[in-house]
C-alpha positions in Angstrom: 118.0 96.3 100.1 115.1 98.3 99.2 111.8 96.7 97.7 108.9 98.3 95.7 105.5 97.2 95.9 104.3 97.3 92.6 101.0 99.2 91.5 98.8 98.4 88.7 97.7 100.7 86.1 94.1 101.2 85.8 92.4 99.0 83.7 92.1 100.6 80.1 88.5 99.5 79.9 87.8 101.2 82.9 89.3 104.4 81.7 87.5 104.4 78.3 84.0 103.6 80.4 84.9 106.8 82.5 85.4 108.8 79.1 82.7 107.3 77.5 80.4 107.8 80.8 81.6 111.5 80.2 80.6 112.0 76.7 76.8 110.5 77.2 76.3 113.1 79.7 77.7 115.9 77.7 75.7 114.8 74.8 72.0 113.8 76.8 69.6 115.3 74.6 67.6 116.8 76.0 69.7 118.1 78.4 68.8 117.5 82.3 70.2 119.4 85.0 72.5 117.1 86.0 74.2 117.1 82.1 73.9 121.0 81.9 76.0 121.6 85.5 78.6 118.9 84.3 79.2 120.7 81.1 79.3 123.9 82.5 81.9 122.4 85.3 84.3 120.9 82.6 83.9 124.2 80.5 84.5 126.6 83.2 87.4 124.8 84.6 89.2 124.6 81.4 88.0 127.7 80.4 89.1 129.6 83.2 92.4 131.3 81.9 89.7 133.0 79.3 87.0 134.0 81.9 89.0 135.8 84.0 90.2 138.7 81.2 86.6 139.5 81.2 85.1 138.6 84.4 85.6 138.8 88.4 85.2 135.7 90.3 81.8 136.4 91.3 81.2 137.6 87.7 82.2 134.0 86.8 80.1 132.3 89.5 77.4 134.4 88.1 78.2 133.2 84.7 78.1 129.6 85.5 74.7 129.9 86.7 73.7 131.8 83.4 75.7 128.8 81.3 74.1 126.1 83.4 70.4 127.4 82.8 71.2 127.9 79.0 72.5 124.3 78.5 69.7 123.1 80.2 66.9 125.3 78.2 68.3 124.9 74.6 71.3 122.6 74.4 75.3 123.1 73.9 74.6 124.9 70.4 72.9 127.9 72.9 75.8 128.1 75.0 78.1 128.4 72.0 76.5 131.5 71.0 76.6 132.8 74.7 80.5 132.0 74.6 80.8 133.7 71.2 78.9 136.6 72.6 81.1 136.9 75.6 84.4 136.4 73.5 83.5 139.4 71.2 82.2 141.7 74.0 85.3 141.1 76.0 87.7 142.2 73.0 85.5 145.2 72.3 86.0 146.4 76.0 89.7 145.3 76.1 90.2 147.8 72.3 92.2 150.8 73.5 91.6 150.2 77.3 94.6 152.8 77.9 92.8 155.6 76.2 89.7 154.8 77.4 90.8 155.0 81.0 92.6 158.2 80.1 89.4 159.4 79.5 87.7 158.5 82.2 85.1 156.4 79.9 86.5 153.1 80.5 84.8 149.7 82.2 86.0 149.6 85.9 88.2 146.7 86.9 90.0 146.9 83.4 86.7 145.5 81.7 86.4 142.7 84.1 82.8 142.7 84.5 80.9 141.5 88.1 77.7 139.8 88.7 75.7 142.7 88.4 76.7 143.1 85.1 76.4 139.5 83.9 72.5 140.1 85.1 71.9 143.0 83.2 73.0 141.6 80.3 71.5 138.1 80.6 68.1 138.7 82.4 65.8 138.7 79.4 67.9 135.5 78.4 67.2 133.8 81.5 63.7 134.6 81.2 63.2 133.3 77.9 65.0 130.1 79.4 63.1 129.4 82.1 59.8 129.6 79.8 61.1 127.1 77.7 62.2 124.8 80.5 59.1 124.7 82.2 57.1 124.9 78.4 55.2 127.8 78.9 53.0 128.5 76.4 53.4 124.7 74.9 55.1 123.9 72.1 53.6 126.4 69.7 55.7 129.2 71.8 59.1 127.3 72.3 60.6 128.6 68.9 59.4 131.9 70.3 61.5 131.7 73.5 64.3 130.5 71.5 64.0 133.5 69.4 63.8 135.6 72.2 66.8 134.1 73.9 69.2 134.7 70.5 67.7 138.5 70.0 68.4 139.4 73.5 72.4 138.7 73.1 72.4 140.1 69.7 70.8 143.1 71.0 73.3 143.3 74.1 76.4 142.7 71.9 75.5 145.4 69.4 74.8 147.4 72.5 78.6 146.7 73.9 80.5 147.0 70.9 79.1 150.2 69.9 79.7 151.7 72.9 83.0 150.4 73.1 84.4 150.8 69.5 82.7 154.3 69.7 84.8 155.4 72.6 87.8 153.8 71.0 87.4 155.3 67.3 84.2 157.6 67.3 85.5 160.9 66.0 82.0 162.4 66.7 79.8 161.7 68.9 76.2 163.0 68.9 73.5 162.7 71.7 70.8 160.7 70.3 68.0 163.1 71.0 69.3 166.4 70.0 72.5 165.5 67.8 74.5 168.0 69.9 77.8 167.2 69.9 79.1 165.9 73.4 82.5 164.0 74.9 82.9 160.4 74.2 80.9 158.1 77.1 78.3 160.9 77.4 75.1 158.6 78.7 72.8 158.3 75.3 75.7 159.4 72.8 76.1 157.8 69.6 79.0 157.8 66.7 79.1 156.5 63.2 82.0 154.4 63.7 80.2 152.7 67.4 76.7 152.5 65.5 78.5 150.7 62.4 80.4 148.5 64.6 77.5 147.5 66.6 75.5 146.5 63.6 78.0 144.3 62.2 78.4 142.7 65.9 74.5 142.3 65.7 74.7 140.5 62.4 77.7 138.2 63.1 76.1 137.1 66.2 72.5 136.4 64.4 74.7 134.5 61.6 76.0 132.2 64.3 73.0 131.6 65.9 71.7 130.7 62.3 74.5 128.4 61.6 74.5 126.4 64.9 70.4 126.2 64.5 69.0 128.4 67.0 67.2 130.5 64.6 66.4 130.2 60.7 67.6 133.1 58.5 64.5 135.2 58.7 64.7 134.8 62.5 68.1 135.7 62.6 67.2 138.9 60.4 64.5 139.8 62.7 67.0 139.7 65.6 69.2 142.3 64.0 66.4 144.8 63.5 65.0 144.5 67.0 68.5 145.2 68.4 69.1 147.9 66.4 65.5 149.3 67.5 66.2 148.3 70.9 69.7 150.3 71.2 68.0 153.1 69.7 65.4 153.4 73.0 68.4 152.5 75.0 70.6 155.5 73.9 67.3 157.7 74.2 66.5 156.5 78.1 70.1 157.3 78.4 70.1 160.6 77.1 66.6 161.3 78.9 66.3 160.1 82.2 69.9 158.5 83.3 71.7 160.4 85.9 68.4 162.7 86.2 66.9 163.7 89.2 64.1 160.7 90.5 65.9 158.0 88.2 68.7 157.1 90.2 68.0 153.8 90.3 68.2 153.9 86.8 72.1 153.0 86.8 74.2 151.1 83.8 72.7 147.6 84.6 69.1 148.6 85.1 69.4 150.0 81.4 71.1 146.9 80.3 67.7 144.8 81.5 65.5 147.3 79.8 67.4 147.4 76.8 67.9 143.4 76.2 64.0 142.9 77.4 63.3 145.5 74.6 65.3 143.7 72.3 63.7 140.5 72.7 59.9 141.3 72.9 60.7 143.2 69.3 61.7 140.0 68.0 58.7 137.9 69.0 56.7 140.9 68.0 58.2 141.1 64.5 58.5 137.3 64.2 54.2 137.2 64.7 53.5 140.0 62.5 55.8 138.3 60.0 54.2 135.0 60.3 50.6 136.6 60.2 51.2 138.3 56.9 52.6 135.3 55.3 49.5 133.2 56.2 47.3 136.0 55.1 
């Protein structure tokens, strides 16, 4: 007759302790490197089905580093902001993908972005995060680095949405420097539909940043203004320099870095100007 050895179930108090430890680690305030890494491991593990729709495997690895840095610098609320940016940006990229592919203006790999794109989209935000982590400028500058961080993603989301919606729905696209009608997807081209969509996307992400406490209402408005100025500058760079002789290095990723850096810097400068005027 066969006999079976009974195995005791894990003690419920042990399970409770493990769960409690996990939540304590996630909620560590201020965040630490271990808590940031652990939180991102959990989120990226459970969120992988969503991540693979918008990122290549190497892109996911790069995004993990961005997520960890974001969590360490500004906490889970900033991570939520970046996650919102990713979802909205990916959704815009997927809009009318077949049509964009037929026109030859779609993103490569069905819109699944690689590490270059992730870095190009987050470089300015990463710089702001490092400046915050290491306390550059002291307490007086901490809110400026946070503002620059939010502004960089408002700028990039606005740029992505305006470009993708413009390619999908733009009836007429104009070269920003001459307002000459040009084909969809032309570097430096803009459309009314895309411009409006990009503005709304920036407003939405700035509102999310305000809701989660990353910026206040005035700073959210500053992020929107800075993003639109930066995107105008990015379109002009694309029209004047991109793909021109001597500027072959100025690819989309390089232009993205310039764009989001400009958005961050402008937001900080506008905020300082507004503050000084109020104090006078």
